[in-house]
N, C-alpha and C positions, 0 to 999 in steps of 0.2 A: 912704499909707509902713505899707506895713505892719511895722513896726515904732515903731509909733502903737498898734496893734489889741490888744486882748488874745487869746489862741488860740483860746479856742471860739469866737470872731467871725469868723475866717478863711475864705474860703473864696473859689475857685478865679476866680474874675476879680480877685480880688485880688490874688494873689498872680500871674497872669499879667504883671495890666497892670505888675506889678512889671517882672518880665524883659520886656517891652515897652518898657519908658522907658529899661533899663538897658542896653540892646547897640548898640552901638557904631556907629556910621554914618558917612560919609568926611564930612558938616559937623562933627561933634567927632572926630575923629579925637585933638584933644591936650587935650579932655576926663579928670581922669583915673578922674572918677566912673561912665563909662562902661566895657562891658565888652569882650572879644572871644567870640564863640558858643562857644568852647571852655571857657574860666572862665565864662560864666551856667553851663555843662552841670556843674562841679564843685559848681558855690553851687548848684547844682538836688536835686545829690545830700548835701550836708549839710545843704540845707532841711528837704528829703524824709526824714532819714534823721531830725531830732530831730521832727519833726512825727508818726513812728510811734511817738516814745517819749509824743506829748500823746494817742496814741487807746491807748494801752497802757492810759495813769492817767487812760482817761473821760476826758478833756479835750474831746475828738472825736470826733465817730461817725466819719466816715471823711478818708482824708489826703487835706486839697485840691491839695497839691498832685503828687500820681504826673501825672495828662494833662496837665501844662504843658507847650510845648511850645516849645524854643527856637529865638526868632527868628532869622533870619539875618538879614546888615552885605550893608551894600552897598559894603563898600569891595570894590577889587577886588584879590585873590592875587595876592601875590607873583611874579614872572615866574620862573622855575628859572635861577640863571645855570648858566652851562657854562666848561668847560674850552677850551678856542681850544688848537690844536693844539701851539701850542707850548707851554702850559702844562701840559699830557699828559707832552709830551717830557721835565718839566723833574719835572713829579710823579714819575714813570714811576723818573727817576733816582734819584730817594731812599727808592724805596722797601726797595733795599738787599736789608739780611739779618730787613728789619721783619718781625716774627712772624707778621702774617700777612699780608703781603706779595701772598698769593694769591685773598687776599678781599679787595682794592683792588683788583688786576688784573682780576680776577671781577670786579667791577663797573662797572668801565670799556670792558672788552667783551662785556657783556649787556643794562648797562644796569638790572640789577636791582637793587631796593630793598632797605635795609639789614635790613628786621623781613626779608626774604625766604631774608638770602644768611646772616642767622645762625637762618633753618629748615630752612635746605636740609639733605637727609640723601643718601647716595646713593643711596637706592632710586629717586631723584628726576633721577637721573647718567647717563647710558645714553652711554657713550664708546663705543659699538662704533659710536650710529646719531649720536655729538657732539651730545646735546640735554638742556637741563632742562627737567622741566614744575614748574615755581609752583604750588604748591599749598597752599601754606600760608603765615603771617605770623608774626612775633612781633613782643610789642608792651609796652612798659611803661607801662605805668597805675593810675593809685591806686582801692584800692577798701578803704570805707565799710565798718567793723565797728558789726552795734548797739549796743558800746558806744563812740561818739563815736568811737573811735580812727582812722587811716587807714590804710594799710601796702601798698606800694610790690609788685608783681608781674608777674610776663612772662608776656603771655597773650599764648593760640596762635588769628590767628585766619586763617579759608580765607575768598581771594580776595571782595572784594563784589561785582562787574564781569565780565566775563566777560575783559575787557579784560586784565585784573590777572590770569584764572588763564590762563595760557599756555604754549605750548611757543619753546624759547627757544634756534636755531641755539649750537654752543661751536665757535670760531674754532680750526683748526687749531693752532696758537700755543699757548692759553692750553690745547686736551687733551691735549698733550703735558706738561704739567705739571699734571692732574688725574690723572692716570696716574703721575706718578708721587711727587704726591703719596700718594692710595689707596696705592698699596706699602704706606705708613707709618704709615697713619690705624689705630686701632686702637677709633677710636668711632662711630656711624650715621650724626654730624652731617659732613658738611665740612668744616668750620670749626668746628672746637674749641675749651674749657679746653684748660688741663691736666690738668683732674680727667674730659675725655672728656664736659658738658656743652656746652651751648651754650655761644657765644662772650658779654659782656658790649654791647652795643651802648651804654654810657655811654665802653667804656671803646673802644668802637672811633672813635669819635667825640668823644674827650679826643687818641687819634695822630694824625686827620685834622688835628683845629687841627698840630698839633710835625707832619705830612708838607706845612704847606701852608709854616710858616715857615721850615720847609729848607730850602725849592725858592724860594721864594721866590714866592713866588702870594700875589693876593689869596686869605684863605681864605672856600670855598666850603664849605656845609653836605654830608653825604654822595652827598645826590642832583645831587651839579651832574653 
């Protein structure tokens, strides 16, 4: 166990073995001592930054956590739940005067991810050709500072794959709504907050829960 070792005795192989044994597999899904790869990634950041201080204090020559690889899990990813046509009708019926009604409709008609919608700017919307160019996405993430504290920030990311970087056709009914919306928009962002900045993913997530309850349909996350 790495917790039983002196910091000066820690080696790369000790830490890598710890992570290899800590990842949650199919056979131990109910084992609370095991962690999902995303949780292990966060843990790696914490350990790595802690050992950075050890290097600065000359307790270690190099940080043995730097090149650690996060092991993968063999637990199948959950299938994305899809709104049935009947559920879509109920969902649309409760959007009403919801502040971000057009954002939700755009998600339904285009299949865009929440981070892509939040990052979407008018420069990437061609209302003459009726296309949307997806070229970036915003994601909430945690950064760890040298003093040991952490901070939640919105991180801008470019698509990882060619499939993510894509051109999406805009249906006629959605195009009409976007054109009307653009006339009153004073922001670079298609969907903006009252201050003109990008909208909060947390706010949209909470609103999604409310909408599903109002429509009397099972909760589906935003990507459904």
